[in-house]
C-alpha positions as CSV (number, residue, x, y, z in Angstrom):
1,M,154.5,22.8,-6.3
2,T,158.7,23.1,-5.4
3,V,160.5,26.2,-4.8
4,A,161.5,25.9,-8.8
5,T,158.9,25.8,-9.9
6,S,157.1,28.1,-7.9
7,A,159.6,30.4,-9.3
8,L,159.7,29.7,-12.9
9,S,155.8,30.3,-12.6
10,R,156.4,33.2,-11.0
11,W,158.9,34.8,-13.6
12,H,157.0,33.3,-16.5
13,A,153.9,35.0,-15.4
14,L,155.4,38.3,-14.8
15,A,156.8,37.8,-18.5
16,D,153.0,36.9,-19.6
17,R,151.9,40.2,-18.7
18,V,154.8,42.0,-20.0
19,L,153.7,40.8,-23.5
20,A,150.5,41.2,-23.5
21,G,151.1,45.2,-22.6
22,G,151.3,45.0,-18.8
23,E,154.2,46.1,-16.5
24,V,156.3,45.5,-14.0
25,E,155.9,47.0,-10.7
26,R,158.7,48.4,-8.8
27,H,157.9,45.6,-5.9
28,E,158.6,43.1,-8.6
29,A,161.7,44.6,-9.9
30,R,163.0,44.4,-6.5
31,A,162.2,40.7,-6.5
32,I,163.8,40.1,-9.6
33,L,167.3,41.7,-7.8
34,A,166.8,40.2,-4.7
35,S,165.8,36.4,-6.9
36,S,168.2,33.5,-5.9
37,D,170.9,31.6,-7.5
38,E,168.9,28.6,-8.5
39,E,165.9,31.2,-10.1
40,I,168.2,32.5,-12.7
41,L,167.8,30.6,-15.5
42,D,163.9,30.5,-15.0
43,L,164.5,34.3,-14.5
44,L,166.5,35.1,-17.9
45,A,164.5,32.6,-19.8
46,A,161.4,34.6,-18.8
47,A,163.4,37.9,-19.8
48,Y,164.2,35.9,-23.3
49,R,160.7,35.6,-24.3
50,V,159.8,39.1,-23.9
51,R,163.7,39.9,-26.1
52,H,162.5,37.7,-28.9
53,R,159.3,39.1,-29.0
54,A,160.9,42.5,-29.9
55,F,164.4,41.9,-31.3
56,G,164.6,37.9,-32.4
57,N,167.7,36.0,-31.9
58,T,169.2,39.2,-33.7
59,V,172.5,41.4,-31.6
60,Q,173.2,44.8,-32.6
61,L,176.4,46.1,-32.5
62,F,178.1,49.5,-31.1
63,F,181.3,50.8,-31.8
64,L,182.7,53.7,-29.8
65,M,185.0,56.4,-30.5
66,N,186.9,58.7,-27.8
67,A,187.0,61.7,-29.8
68,K,188.6,63.5,-27.0
69,S,190.2,61.5,-24.0
70,G,190.6,63.6,-20.4
71,L,190.5,66.7,-19.7
72,C,186.9,66.7,-18.1
73,P,186.1,69.7,-15.4
74,E,183.4,67.5,-14.0
75,D,184.2,65.2,-10.7
76,C,182.1,61.8,-11.3
77,G,183.9,59.1,-9.3
78,Y,183.4,56.3,-11.6
79,C,185.3,58.1,-14.6
80,S,189.0,57.8,-15.4
81,Q,188.5,61.3,-17.6
82,S,187.4,63.5,-14.7
83,K,189.2,66.1,-13.1
84,V,189.2,64.4,-9.4
85,S,191.0,61.2,-11.0
86,E,194.6,60.2,-11.2
87,A,194.0,56.9,-13.7
88,E,197.2,57.2,-16.2
89,I,195.3,57.4,-19.5
90,P,195.5,59.1,-22.5
91,R,194.6,63.1,-22.9
92,Y,193.8,64.7,-26.0
93,N,192.1,67.5,-27.6
94,L,189.5,66.4,-30.5
95,L,190.9,64.0,-33.0
96,S,190.6,65.0,-36.8
97,A,188.2,64.1,-39.3
98,P,190.6,61.6,-41.4
99,K,191.0,59.7,-37.6
100,L,187.3,59.7,-36.6
101,M,186.7,58.8,-40.7
102,E,188.8,56.0,-40.2
103,A,187.1,54.9,-37.1
104,A,184.0,54.8,-38.8
105,R,185.0,52.5,-41.7
106,L,186.5,50.2,-38.7
107,A,183.3,50.1,-37.2
108,A,181.2,49.3,-40.4
109,E,184.0,46.2,-41.0
110,R,183.0,45.5,-37.5
111,Q,179.0,45.3,-38.3
112,S,178.1,47.9,-36.1
113,K,174.7,49.0,-36.3
114,T,176.1,52.8,-34.5
115,F,179.1,54.8,-34.2
116,C,179.5,56.6,-31.3
117,I,181.3,59.5,-30.7
118,V,182.5,61.0,-27.3
119,I,184.1,63.6,-26.3
120,S,184.8,64.1,-22.2
121,A,183.7,67.6,-21.2
122,R,181.3,69.2,-19.3
123,G,179.7,70.2,-22.6
124,P,180.4,70.5,-25.9
125,T,182.1,73.7,-27.8
126,E,180.6,75.8,-30.3
127,R,183.9,74.3,-32.4
128,E,183.0,70.8,-31.4
129,I,179.5,70.6,-32.1
130,D,180.5,72.4,-35.4
131,F,182.7,69.4,-35.8
132,V,180.2,66.5,-34.8
133,C,178.0,68.5,-37.1
134,E,180.5,68.4,-40.2
135,I,181.4,64.6,-40.0
136,A,178.0,63.2,-39.0
137,P,176.8,63.2,-42.5
138,Q,179.8,62.3,-44.3
139,I,180.1,58.9,-41.7
140,K,176.4,57.9,-42.7
141,A,176.7,58.7,-46.1
142,E,180.2,56.6,-46.7
143,H,179.5,53.9,-44.2
144,D,176.1,53.9,-43.7
145,L,176.4,53.8,-40.1
146,N,173.8,55.8,-37.2
147,I,175.3,57.9,-35.3
148,C,174.9,58.3,-31.4
149,A,176.3,61.9,-29.9
150,C,177.6,61.6,-26.0
151,L,178.6,65.5,-25.6
152,G,177.7,66.1,-22.3
153,L,175.4,68.4,-21.5
154,L,173.5,70.1,-23.8
155,T,171.2,73.0,-24.6
156,P,168.1,73.1,-26.8
157,D,170.1,75.0,-29.1
158,Q,172.8,72.5,-29.5
159,A,170.3,69.2,-29.5
160,R,168.2,70.7,-32.5
161,R,171.5,71.7,-34.5
162,L,172.4,68.0,-34.0
163,A,169.4,66.2,-35.3
164,A,169.5,68.7,-38.1
165,A,173.1,67.1,-39.3
166,G,171.6,64.1,-38.9
167,V,172.7,62.6,-35.4
168,D,170.0,60.0,-34.5
169,K,170.3,59.6,-31.0
170,V,172.1,61.4,-28.0
171,N,173.8,59.3,-25.2
172,H,173.2,61.2,-22.1
173,N,173.5,58.2,-19.2
174,L,171.0,58.8,-16.0
175,N,174.4,56.6,-14.3
176,T,171.8,55.9,-11.0
177,S,168.7,57.2,-9.4
178,E,168.3,60.2,-8.5
179,R,168.6,59.7,-4.7
180,Y,172.2,58.2,-4.8
181,Y,173.2,60.6,-7.5
182,G,175.1,63.2,-5.2
183,Q,176.8,60.4,-4.0
184,I,179.2,59.8,-7.3
185,C,179.4,63.3,-8.9
186,S,178.8,66.9,-7.2
187,T,179.5,69.4,-10.1
188,H,176.7,68.8,-11.9
189,S,172.8,67.6,-11.0
190,Y,170.6,65.0,-11.5
191,A,168.3,67.6,-12.8
192,D,171.0,68.6,-15.4
193,R,170.6,65.2,-17.4
194,I,167.3,64.8,-17.1
195,A,167.4,68.4,-18.6
196,T,169.8,67.7,-21.8
197,L,167.2,64.2,-22.3
198,A,164.1,66.4,-22.1
199,A,166.0,68.7,-24.9
200,C,166.9,66.6,-26.8
201,R,163.6,64.1,-27.3
202,E,162.3,67.6,-28.0
203,A,165.1,67.9,-30.8
204,G,163.8,64.2,-32.2
205,L,166.7,62.6,-31.2
206,A,166.2,59.4,-29.7
207,L,167.5,58.9,-26.7
208,C,170.0,56.5,-24.8
209,S,170.5,56.7,-21.2
210,G,171.6,54.1,-18.7
211,G,173.5,53.3,-16.2
212,I,175.8,51.7,-13.6
213,M,176.0,48.6,-11.6
214,G,177.8,48.5,-8.7
215,M,178.7,51.8,-7.7
216,G,177.4,51.1,-4.0
217,E,174.0,51.7,-4.8
218,S,171.2,50.1,-3.9
219,A,168.8,47.6,-5.5
220,D,166.0,50.2,-4.6
221,D,168.3,52.7,-7.0
222,L,168.5,50.7,-9.6
223,V,164.9,49.8,-9.6
224,A,164.3,53.6,-9.7
225,M,166.7,54.5,-12.3
226,A,164.9,51.9,-14.6
227,F,161.6,52.8,-14.0
228,E,163.1,56.1,-15.3
229,L,164.1,55.4,-17.9
230,R,161.3,53.9,-18.9
231,E,159.0,57.4,-18.3
232,L,161.2,58.7,-20.3
233,R,160.5,56.3,-22.9
234,V,164.8,55.3,-23.6
235,E,165.3,54.0,-26.7
236,S,168.2,52.2,-26.0
237,I,169.7,51.5,-22.2
238,P,173.1,50.7,-22.1
239,L,174.1,48.7,-18.8
240,N,177.6,48.9,-17.5
241,F,179.3,47.4,-14.6
242,L,181.4,49.0,-12.9
243,N,185.0,48.9,-14.7
244,A,187.0,50.1,-10.9
245,I,189.4,52.0,-12.3
246,D,193.2,52.9,-10.4
247,G,193.7,56.5,-9.5
248,T,189.4,57.3,-9.3
249,P,187.0,57.5,-6.3
250,L,185.1,54.2,-7.0
251,A,188.4,52.3,-7.5
252,N,188.2,50.1,-4.1
253,V,185.0,49.0,-5.0
254,D,183.9,45.9,-6.3
255,R,180.4,44.8,-4.8
256,L,178.9,42.5,-8.2
257,N,179.2,39.1,-8.9
258,P,178.0,37.5,-12.1
259,R,174.6,36.5,-11.4
260,D,174.0,40.4,-10.0
261,C,174.9,41.5,-13.5
262,L,172.4,38.6,-15.1
263,R,169.4,39.9,-12.6
264,G,170.2,43.7,-13.8
265,L,169.7,42.5,-17.2
266,A,166.9,40.7,-16.9
267,M,165.0,43.4,-14.4
268,M,166.1,45.8,-17.1
269,R,164.6,44.0,-20.3
270,L,161.4,43.1,-18.1
271,V,160.7,47.0,-17.1
272,N,161.9,48.3,-20.4
273,S,160.4,45.3,-23.1
274,T,160.7,47.0,-26.0
275,A,163.8,49.3,-25.3
276,E,167.1,48.2,-26.8
277,I,168.9,46.8,-24.1
278,R,172.6,46.6,-24.1
279,I,175.7,45.0,-22.4
280,A,178.3,48.2,-21.9
281,G,181.1,48.7,-19.8
282,G,182.6,46.0,-17.4
283,R,180.6,43.1,-18.9
284,E,184.2,41.1,-19.5
285,I,185.5,42.1,-16.1
286,H,181.8,41.2,-14.1
287,L,180.3,38.9,-16.5
288,G,183.4,37.0,-17.3
289,S,182.6,33.6,-18.4
290,L,178.8,33.9,-18.3
291,Q,178.7,36.9,-20.8
292,A,176.6,34.7,-23.2
293,L,173.9,34.6,-20.9
294,G,173.7,38.2,-21.0
295,L,172.3,38.2,-24.5
296,Y,169.0,36.1,-23.3
297,A,167.9,39.7,-21.7
298,A,170.4,42.4,-23.8
299,N,170.2,42.4,-27.4
300,S,173.0,45.1,-28.1
301,M,176.7,45.1,-27.2
302,F,179.7,47.2,-27.4
303,V,182.3,45.5,-29.9
304,G,185.9,46.4,-29.2
305,D,187.0,49.0,-26.7
306,Y,185.4,51.8,-24.5
307,L,186.7,55.1,-23.6
308,T,189.9,54.7,-21.7
309,T,190.0,50.7,-21.4
310,K,190.0,47.5,-23.7
311,G,187.2,45.3,-24.6
312,Q,187.5,41.7,-25.5
313,L,188.4,41.0,-28.9
314,P,185.6,41.0,-31.5
315,E,186.3,37.9,-32.8
316,A,185.2,36.7,-29.4
317,D,182.3,38.2,-29.6
318,Y,181.3,36.7,-33.0
319,R,182.2,33.3,-31.4
320,M,179.7,34.4,-28.5
321,I,177.2,35.2,-30.7
322,E,177.5,32.3,-33.1
323,D,177.6,29.7,-30.2
324,L,174.2,31.6,-29.2
325,G,172.6,30.8,-32.6
326,F,172.0,34.3,-33.0
327,T,172.6,36.8,-35.7
328,I,173.9,40.1,-35.9
329,T,171.3,43.4,-37.7
330,R,172.6,46.9,-38.6
331,G,168.5,47.6,-38.2
332,A,165.9,47.2,-40.6
333,E,167.5,44.9,-42.9
334,A,167.9,41.0,-42.5
335,A,170.3,39.9,-39.9
336,E,173.7,39.7,-41.5
337,P,176.2,37.2,-41.7
338,L,178.7,37.1,-39.2
339,P,182.0,38.7,-40.2
340,A,184.8,35.6,-41.0
341,L,186.4,34.7,-37.9
342,R,190.1,34.7,-37.6
């Protein structure tokens, strides 16, 4: 048996086990991240079989709106909005309701399934919680969008209020492993993040939580994060690739190549077989010309810009999805035609 044939058998045997209801073990997840470049296509083919079982050839689009920029008291090393960042970014307090409604209109126009409302903060003020709880039902009623709120650390009462207002899910990323967390943030702990996710789960909210590749973590840290997400039964997992922004503590960290990113996506898919896996920030930089291959493992992506950085033009995303033979879906309904390309 050749090395190529052995690799093909190994990854498809792993996919067979997952499709039969089994699970990937930690040593197998580490082996995915350590696989050779010659195995990439076989690995993606195996991941695609698992992706296809859960999601077919559909792609779900998410639209991100930074409703409050900068002004954050936390010291997360990757973030341009943190108190230790010297990045030149827009800084503003909470946007007005008309601006959020206009952004929601644009999200619907771009065929997004979910509108993500983000604020930079340790946690929301009462005014900010009130604002999200007031505008979420308006957006849902007018534009038929799911609402994901990313508001920082939440109390159980705040989580219950969001759920009662019709917010569908809360994003609160683990970002990395418990072991490595202290290397990227000191103003709150990994345990604080777990507590927020627990409060949201208890309130009946779906969980959106993922992480960032390329911050100097080890392969074991990435695997630990993937398995924690599986244990938490997270429904939606964004995988970001560090955009080393000038002025942040991690500005000079650049340890990724496109194949690393593809291995990370494949590992996340095989470990979290039925979760929505989203290609998130940094994909344009680190996946580059291989972005389309990422959708053989992931079934979701952001369309448009990120919090403080520009994304790929939506028309390029639509073309990529169309070239793959995939279709955009906004949820339970049948897949919809792609927006007109301009």
